[in-house]
N, C-alpha and C positions, 0 to 999 in steps of 0.2 A: 395412551388412547389417541387414535388417528382421526383427525377431522376430515370431512368430505373434501375440503380444499387440499389438504395434504395428500389424501388418497389420489386425487386427480393429478397431483404433481408427479406421481410415479408413472403416469401414462405418457405416451408419445404426443398425443393431442391434448393441448391445454385448454381449459375452459376460459371463457371471456373474463371471468372474475380473477382467475389466476394470472392471466396476462395483465389485468388492471393492477393487481397487487405488485407485480414485478415492475410495471411502469412507474408506480408511485415511488417505490424504492430507488429506481433508476433516476427519477427526477431529483430526489434528495442528494444522491451521490453526484449527479450532474451539477447541482448548485454548489456543492462543496468545492468541486474542482474549478467550476466557473469563477467562483469568488476569489480563489487563490490567484488565478491568472489575470483577471480583469483589472485588479487594482494597480498592477505594475505600470501599465501604460498611462494611467490617469494621475500618477504621482506628481509629475511636473505641474499640471493644472491645479492640483490640490494645494501644492506648496505655494503657488503664485497667489491663489485666491485667499487662503487662510494665513499667509505670511509665515510659513513654517520653514525651519532650517532643515538641512539635509539629514542630520541626526534624528530630528523629530519625525521626518518623513519615513525613515527606516522603521520606526515603531508602528506605523500603520500596517506594514507587512508583518513585522515581528510580533505585534500584539495578537494577530490572528494565529500565527504559528505557536505562540506561547500558550494560548488557551486550548488550541487543538491538540498539540503534541503533549502538553502537560497533563491533560485530564482523560486521555484515551483509555488508559488502564481502568480507571474508575468508571468510565462510561460503559465499557464492555462488561464489567462484572455487575454493574447496576442493572443492565438489561437482563441478565440472567436471573437476578434476584427479585426485581420488581415487576418483571413482565416486559418483553421486547416491544410489543405494540404500544403500551403506555409510554415507555421511555422514548420511543421513536417519535410519537405524535407530539408529546409535550416539548421535546427538544426542537422539533420542526417549527412549532408555533413560536418559540423563543427566537429561532433563526429569522423568521419573518419579521418580528417586531424589531430586532436588532438591525435588520437591513433597512427598515423604514427610518429608524433613528439615525443611522449612518448617513442617509441622504438628506437629512434635515438639519443636522447640527451646523454650528458656525464657529467652532473652536477645535483646535487640534486635540487637546486632551479628551474631549467628548467623542471625537471621531475614533481615537485610539481605544477608548473604553468600549465603544460599539463594536469595534473589530474584535476585541478580546471576548466579548459576549458571544459574537458569532462563532468564533473559534471554539469557545466552550460548548455551545450547542451542537456544533459539528462533531465534537468529541463524543457526543452521545448518539447522534443520528447515524454516524458511520458504522460503528460496531453493532448497533441494534439492527440497522438495515441489513447488514451482511449476515448476521445470525438469523434473522427472519427468513432469509433465502435458504440458508443451509439447513434450517429445521423444517422448512416447508417443502423443499424439493429433495427427493431421495438421492442419496449418494450414488454417483455413477454418471452415465451419459446425460440424464435429465438435469441434474444439478450442474454439471459442467456447462451445459448449454445456457442455463440461467445465469451462472457466474460470468460466462464470457460476454453475455449481453450487458450485465450489470457493470462490470469493470470497463467494458468498452465505452459505456456512457460516461464514465469518469474521465477516461482519456479524451473523449470527444469534447466534454465540457471544458477541459483544460485548454484544448486547442481552440475551441470556439470562443472562449473567453478573450483570447488575444484579438480575434477579429471583431467581436462585439465591442470591446473596449476602445478599439481604434475608431469605430463608427460613432459610439455614444459620446466619447470624449470630445469629438468635434462640436457637439451641441453643449454638453455640460458634464463635468465629472460626476455630478450628483446622480445622473442617470445610471452610472455604473454601480452605484451603491443601492439605488432603488429597484433596479431590475429584478433582483432575486426575490423581493418581497411578494409581488403578486404570484409568481410561480410557486413559491413555497406555500402560499395560502391555498391555491388551487390543489396542490399536492396534499395538503393537510385535510381539506374537505373530502377529497377522494379517498384518502387513507382511512378516515373515520368509517367509510362505508365498506371498503374492500379488504383492508388488512385483517387477517384472522386473529382472534384472541389467543394469547399464549398464556399458559399457566406459569405462575411463579415457581421458583425452585422451592420445594417443600422442605427437604431435609438438608438445609444448608448450615445448620448448627450455629446460627447467629450471623452477625455482620462483622466483617473484619475492619472495624473503624481505625485501629492503629495502622494497619497495613495500608488502608486507603489514604490516610493522612500522610504517612511517610513516603509512600509510593508516589503520590501526586506531588509532594514537595520536592522529591528528588528529580522527577521529570521536569517540573517547572524550573528548578535551579539549573539543570543540565541545559535545557533549551536557552534559558536566559544567559548562561555563561558563554555558550557557543556563539550566540548572536552578538554579544558584546565583546568577544575576544579580539576580533580584528581592530576594533577601535581602542580598546584598553591595552592591547598587546598580548600575544599568546604566552609570553614568558614573564609578564608583569605579576607582581605579588597578588594583585586582586584576582587575576584569572587563575593562577595556580591554587590559591586558597579556595576559590569557588569549586574548582575541580576536586580538590581534596574533600570539601564538604559534601559534594555529590557522591564520592566514593564511600564516605562514612554513612550517608543516608541509605545508599543502596545496600551496604553490608547489613545495616539494621533492618532494612526491609526484607532481605533474604532470611534473616534470622526469625523475623516475625512470621513470615510465610511458612517456615519449616515447623513452627510450633502451633499455629492456629488451626482450629478444626474446619474453618471455612475461609481458605486463603483467597486473596484477591487474584493471585496467579498460582495455580498448582504447578510447582516447580518440576514435577515429574513429566509434564508435557515437554519440557525442554530437553529431556533425555533422548527424544527422537531426533536422529540425525536429519531426517527429512524436514522436520519442523525447523531445526536450526538453519538448514540451507535456505528455507523459504524466508526466514526472518532476515538473514544476512543478504540474501539476494534482493529483497525488497529495499533494504538500505542502499545497496550499491546501485540498483536500478533508478530509484527516484532521486538519489543524491547526485548521480552523474547527469540526469536529465535537467534538474533544476540549475546546476552549474552551467550546463551547456546553454540552456535558454537565456540565462543571465548574460553570458558573454556574447551570444549571438545577437541579442537585442541591442547591447551597447555597440557592437560592431556595425550593425546595419544603420542605427540611428546616428551614432557619433562620428563614424568614419565614412560611411557611404552616403550619409545625408538623407536617408530614407525617412518618410513620415511614419507615424505610428500605424496608420492603416496599411502602408506598403510592407512594413515589418510583419504585421499580423497576417497579411496575405501570403508572405513567404513561408510561414509555418502551416498554411492551410493544407497543402498536399499531405502532410503527415497526419493531420486530423481527419482529413477525408478518407485516407486509406484505413485508418483505425475504424471509422464509422462503417465503412463498406464491408468490413470483415466481421461485424458484430456477431452474426449468427453462425459463423463457420468455425471459429476457434474451438468451440466445444467438441466438434467432431474430430478435429485434428488431435486434440488432447486424448480423446477416447482411443484413437488409433495408435499414437506413438508414445503416450505417457508424458507426464509433466516434466521429468528431467530432460528428455530430449528436446521438447518444445522450448523450454527455458534456455537450454544451451544454444539452440539455433537462434533464438531471439537475441541473446547476449552477443553472439558472434556478429549478427547484423548491426547491433548497437556499436560494437567496437569499430567495425568498418566505417560506419556512418561518421563517428567522431574523428577517426583517423583521416578520412577524406576531407573533412572540413579544415584540417591543418594546412591545406593548400590555398587558403584564402589570401587575397592581396587587397591593395587599396582600390583596385579596379573590380567592379562588380562582375562576378562570373556565375550567374544564376544557373544557367543550363549545364555548365560543366562541373560546378562544385556544389552550390547550394541545393539545387533540386535533387541530385542523387542522394545527398546526405539526408534530406528531409524524407524522401521516399523510404530509404533504409530505416530511418528513425521510426516512421509510421509503422512499417512492418514489424520492427522490433517491439514496439509498444503493444501492438495487437497480439503478439505471441507471448510476451513475458508477463504482462500485468495480470491477465486472467489466469494464467497458469500458476502464478505465485499464490493467488487467492485459493485456487483449487487445491494446491499442494498443502497449504497451511491448514485448511479446514477438513480435509479428508481424514477419516478415521477418528475424528473427535466426537465425543458424546454430545448429545443435544444440549445438555445443561452446562456445557463448557464452550459452546460455540461463540457466545458473546465475549468470553474471556480471550479466546484465541483471536477473534476478530479485532478486539481492542489492541492486543499485542502486535498483530500485523500492522495495523494502522499507526501504532506508535513507532514501529521500526521505520515505516515510510517517512513519517514526519521528522523524527529525530535524524534519520539519514539525510533527509533534505537539508535540515538546518546545519548539521555538522559539515557536510561536504560543500555546501554553498559557502560557508564561512572559510573553509580551507582554500577553495578556489579563489575567493576574494582576497585572502591573505597572500596567495601566490602572485596574483596579478599586481597587488599593491607593492609587494617586495621587488617586483621587476619593473616598476613604473618610474624609476628614477633616471631614465635615459632622456628625458625631455618631454615636451608637450606636443611635438610634431606628430602628424598622423602616423608616420612610420614607426616612431618610438612607441606610440600607444598600441599599434598593431603588434609590435614585438613583445610588449608586456602581456598581450592576450594569449600568445602562443603557449607559454608555459602553463597557463590556466587550462587551455584546451588539452594539453598533454596530460595534466592531472585528471581531467574528466575522462579521457581515454583510458588512463590507468585504473580509475575506479571501476569502469565498465569491464575492463580486463580481469580485475579482481573478482567481480561478480561471475564472470564466465568460468574462472578457475574453481570457484566455490561450487558451481553447478556441475562441473566435470567430475568432481569427487563423488557426486551422486551417481553418475553413470558408471564409474569404476566400482562403486559399492554394490551396484545391482547385480553385476555379473558373478562375483563370488557368491552372493546370496543365492542366485539361481543355481549355481553349481552345487552349493551346499544342500539346497533343497533336492536337487536331482540325486546327489550322492546319498542323502538321507533316504530318499524314496527307494533307491537301489538297495541300500542296506536293509530297509524294511522288507523289501521283496525277497532278498536273499535269506533274511532271518526266517520269514514265513516258510520259504521253500525248505530251508535246513530243518526247521522244526517238523515239517510234514515228513521229510525223509527219515528223521530220527524216530518219529512215532511209528511210521510204517516198518522200519527196521526192527523196532522193539516188538511190534505185533508179530512179525515173521518169526522172530526168535522165540516168542511165547508159543506160537503154533508148532514150531519144530520141537520145542521141549515137551509140549503136550503129546505130540505124536510118539516121541521116544518113550514117554511114560506108558502110553497105551500099548506099545510094542512089548515092553518089558512085562506088562501085566498079562 
């Protein structure tokens, strides 16, 4: 049954309520991305005031990633089963309370706990919000436009978080924790009025409790292991045993999903090559970006001596370019298709990272940094929305939450894994001394790894371009064969008719 709101979403002109619904969902995604990026610049101030060690400070970031990345699969399926509107609004309320708590606490463990709760709530708002869009806006140009705006808000929030954190930290790091609370509260009140009610999935055959427990445990352990690996050692017994336990849990999870009548993830979805490319592309895209941002922030602040605000402003061109292109990417995807747009974006991403390899101890903003940031912004504007469109196209409404959770899981797990890899590479090459040149030399291998990750994403996307041509030729050939078959059948039928007429004439002549 189609609601009036959904029906209006199929038209080119959207109603004010439809725009309001999209803005509420965009606000939640903006907050998720904002929160991830804002905390990084504030970490030194947090450590100084709360007297926290470097390893403890890491968990302020990792706690959020752990809750977010570990529970996304459960969050996506819960939205399908319990109702997307309900799950989204409840999780948004929890996010607001956790933000308030994080700005008022006076101890490291409580701050980490608040960050974990925020990550947990984001694990439910992100897939629920994306699935609300994909079930409200009809597949095609209208949905592509909505998704381009939605995902652009996420990229803009990530970029703006850097700038806002630089400004707010000058006054107090607590402001960076408190800022999301009032925004989330306003979005919650607006969402109660605007977001359409969604029906629960009626014929789901029960709840996949074992799959939810095992799947969540495997994701939590995977993220925890990756985050801790650089400190514990990638080849240490602890890390290897943890990865082995993850593999065992994932094998059990797959077995459960194959047997249950209502799986947390329908494994048949992963038989689509387009879906696989979207998931792997998301991992490569976000993983390379997180590693790049980590190294660039250290380079600008540690080696160039730039302030937090100057560093944030250096990233601003990328964010501004993403924001300005918000309403245009959908039309680009409509014209060229997601594989071509994603391939173009990854190409720009590889060039951006490769250009940054030219950095030196002398600031070269106009010649090196600015071109890389502009290319990075263009790449983000093209890739991020297109990956969301490719992952959700062709998926039934009752599985949109599941696919959305899977995509966001790929993003978060990719970010955690590749950031850990980049950090390990930099650490392994950091034994040349503590001089600025030695530190810069240790950064270059990390930047090369970042570039290689983006190149891997490009190669994955290019396989989609190669796959489309044979498919088209097969379709054409099939069409030609069908036409030939119809023509041959018609000729045979006419020939048979002529033979019958000739036979009848001969009989008539004999008679």
